[in-house]
N, C-alpha and C positions, 0 to 999 in steps of 0.2 A: 557355422563351424564352431567347434569348441577349441579354446586356446588355453594354454598354461602360461600365465603371466607371473613369473617369479613365484610359483606355487599357488597361484589363485586361479580357479576355474572360471573362465569368462565365456559367456555365450555371445557370439558375434553373428548377427543375422544375415550375413552375406557369404557367398562362396569364395570370395577372394579378399585378401587383406593386403594393403600396401605396406612396404617396409616401414614407411614413415608412421603409419598407424600403430604398428607393433611397437616401435620405439616410443611413441607418444604414450601408449598404455604403460609401458615399463617405467618411464620417468614419472608418470602420474602416480603409479602405485608406490614408488619409492618416496615420493613427496608425502603421500598420505601416511605411509608407515612412519615417517619421521615427524609427523604432525606439524609440518611446516608449510611454507608458502612456496609457490612456484609460478613461473611465467613460461608458458608453452606456446610455440608458434608453429603453424603448419601452412603449407601453400593452400590457396583457395581451391575448393573442389576435391579435396583429398579426404573428406569424411571426418572432420574434427568432431562434429556433434555426436554421431553414433559411436565413435571411438570412446569419447568421454562417458557417454551414458552407459555403454556396455561395461566399462571398467568399474565405474562407481556403483552401478546396480549390483554387480557381482560382489564388490567389497561390502556393500550394505547387507547382502544376504549372508555372506560368510562371517562377517564381524560386526554385527549390529550394535555391540557395546562400544565400538569405536566410532562408527558412523551411523546415525539414526535418520539423517535427512540430507537431501541434496537441494540446495537453493541455487537455481540457475537463473542468472540475470541477463536479459537481452535488451535490445534497444527499442525495437518496433514490434507492432502486433504481428505482421507477417513472419518475422523471425521467431516470435514466440510460437506461432502456429506450426512452423517448420519443426521446431524442437519437439512439439507434442506428436507430430506425425512420426518422427523417428522413434519416439518412445513407444508408440503403439506398435510399430514394426518389431521392436525389440521384445515387447511383452508377448506378442503373438508367437514369436520364434521360441522364446523360453517355454511357453505353454506347449508348443508342438514337440519340443525336444524332451521335456520332462514328463509330459502327460498330465500335469497339474498347473492350474493358473497360479502365478505368483501373487502373494498377498501384498500387492503393491498399489498404492494410490498416487497417481500422478495428476497434478492440478495446475491449470493455468489461471492466472489472476490478472485482471486488467481493470480499467476504469469503469465507472457506472455506464458511460456512453456505450461501451463495447459489450456490456452484459445485461443492460436493462431490457425487460420484456413487458413493461407496462404499456398498454395499447396506445397511450397518448404520449407519454414522456419519451418512449423509445423512438418516436418519429423525429425528435429533435436531432440536429447535426452538430450543434455547438456543445462541447463537453461541459462548459460552465453553466449553460442553461439546464442541461440534464442534471448536473449536481444540485443546482438551485431548486429545481422542481422536486427532486428526490428528497432533499432536505426538508422542504416544506410539507412533505407528507409523512416523513418518518421521524422527525425530531420529537423529543419526548413531550414537550409542552403541547404540541399539536395533537399527539395521540391522547393526552389527558383530556383535552377539550372534546375530542371525539366521543369520549365516554358519556358526556353530558349533552352533546349536540350532534345529531346524526348528519347535519348538513356540512360538517367539517370533513374535508376530503383527506383520506389516508390511502396508503397503498395496500391493497389486498394481498399481494404477493409477499410483502414484508410482514404483514400481520400473521399470515399463515405460517411463514417460516419461524417467526418468534414463538408461535403457539405450539407447532408440531415439528419444525425442521431440525431442532437441536436434539431431539430424542434419539435419532438413529444416524450414525455417521455415514458418509458416502461409502457405497459398496466398493470393493477393490476394482480398479480399472484406471484408464487414462482419460482425463476429461479436458478436452480442448474448450475454447470459448463457445464454439457451436454446441458441443456436448453439454456444457453447463446450461446454456439457454434451453436446450431441448429437455434436459432433466428438470429444470425449473418450471417449464410449462406443464410437464407431466405431473409433477408434485404440487404445482401452484406455490412454489417457493421462489423467493427472490434470488436469482443466480449470483448477484454481486455479494450480498450478505452471506449466502451459503458458502461461497468461495472464501470470504474473509474468515468465516467461522471454521472452515475445514482445513485451513493451512496448518493448524496445530496438529492435525491428525495425519496429514498427507506425508508420504515418504519423499516425494519429489515435487518441488514447487518451481514453477517457471513464471517469472514476472519481470517487470521493467526495472531498470537500474534505480529509478526514483524510490521504489518501495524499500530499498535498503540504504540508499545514500542520502536521500532528502530527509533531514531530521523531522520535519513537520509531518511527513507521511509515515516514515519508519516508526515513529513513536506510537502510531495508531495500529499499524499493520504487523510490524516485524519484531516488536520488542520482546515477545514471549517465545520466540523460536529457540529450540534447544541449542546448547553449547556444542553438542556432538554433531555438528552440521558441517558439510562441505559447501563452501560458497564459490561459485564459478561466475566470472564476468566474461561473457562472450564479447569479442571485439573490444578488449579492455583499453585500447588506446583512446576510447571516447570518455573514459571516466573523468578526466580533467574538465571537459566541457560540461558534463552532467553536474559535477560538484559546483562549478561556477554558477550554473543556471539555478541550482537548488538554493544557493546562498545569496542570490541576487533578488532585487525587487525593482520592478518597473513602475515609475510614477510619472504620469502624464501631467501636462500643464492644466488640463481640465480638472484633474483630481486635486491639484494644489489650489486652484481657484475655488472649487467647491469646499475644500477644507477651510479656506479663509472665510468663506461665507458662513460656514457652520460655527466657526469660532466667534464670529460677530454675533450670531444668534445666541450662543451660550453666554457671551458677555452681557448681552442685553437682558437675558433671563436672570443672570446672577445679580445684576444691578437692581432689578425689580424685586427679587427675593430678598436681597440684603436690606433694602429699604423697609420691608415688611416683617421679616422674620429671620434674624441672624442664626437662631438655633436650627431652623429648617435648612439654612444654607450649609451648615456643618453636616447635617444628616444627608443631604443630597450628595455632597462630596464623598462622604464615607461609603455610601452605596456605590458610587462610581468606582472607588478603590476595590470594594468587595466584589463588584462585578468582574473586574479584571482578574482578581484572584480566582474566582469561581470558574472562569473560562478554562483554566488549566485542568479542571477535573470534570469537563463536560462528558456526557454519556457517550459511549462508543458509537451510537447511531447518529450523534450530532456531528456536523462538519465543523471541526475545530482545527484551524491551522495557526500555528504560532505566529505572532506578528513580528516580522523582522525588524520593525522600527523600535518596538519596546523590548528592553532586555528582560530575561526570565525573572530577575529579582523583583521587577515591578509586578509581573503577573503572579508571582508566588507570594511574596511577603513584604520585602523592604520597599519603602516609598522614599525617594530622594527628598532631602530636607527642603529644597527650594520649591517643591510642589505640594507641600503639606497642607496648603490651603487652596480653596477653589480658585481664588484670584491669581495666585502664583502659578497654578497649573495652566490656566488660560493664557497667562502672559508667556509662560514657557513654550506652550504649543504655538503661540503666535510668532515668537522669535524663531522657532524651529521651522515653521512653514516658510517664513521669509528667507531663512538660510537656504532651504531647498530651492526656492525660486531663483 
């Protein structure tokens, strides 16, 4: 059915609309017109998702200079897939009503574990294992070694995407996680990096809260999204917990014990080096500081998550005065580990 929502033509892909859905669209349009924020609530099972998608898709079509992108944040993979199914229904309805396919790219983005199609890595069930194996085959220094040593293993899907995948953007359509995996197998392109690359071109992006709220992830994935974007948080009462989780770090007793052993090893090495070459000691420490600084500009293909223990100023430029020498640094870390214990 076609609806006139305060002067905006909206295609709604069902034969009946609840009064709550109509009111929802009206309030949502007024909020977008005012370029403000809004909190909307509807009872469960009354079609919030399709109502929101229909209104914002119509607004993007009518006023692309005001809204160029919809960023839809959800909690779980099943909820992301549900949004993509509703978006497919809407796109098919618009095509039927207008006789032309809308120039719309809808894209779901999830973790490597949910998008990997590598024949061995994709069999893993632990996301951290998948991330680690992906990193070991796509990180820059491994790919450089591959150029001189054919025995070094890299990911053919990633290499093919890097070579040819960026030449042509995704065709118009709605791409769920399954669709991305299928497209990746057909083109021999890595679905994860394809999705990462394509979010700048997509009109509608559906992904997890963490891709926008977690600064470690958002800095890699979402920092270049347009300002003319509408951001929607589904089930927004979960935002507090997601933010707390994103800014927290879990440290086990085993990690602290291993850290203590590592500090002892470093101390022993420093003592040995100091006895033989004080100049070399200063060079080793300087390389340590440079390594921390260089981590902040790691390549996009490298897994770089900001360390919640070290502040940004250490990673970027400033070095606190009490750890300007290697001995003071080790002493500081030893006291810090003991404090955590």
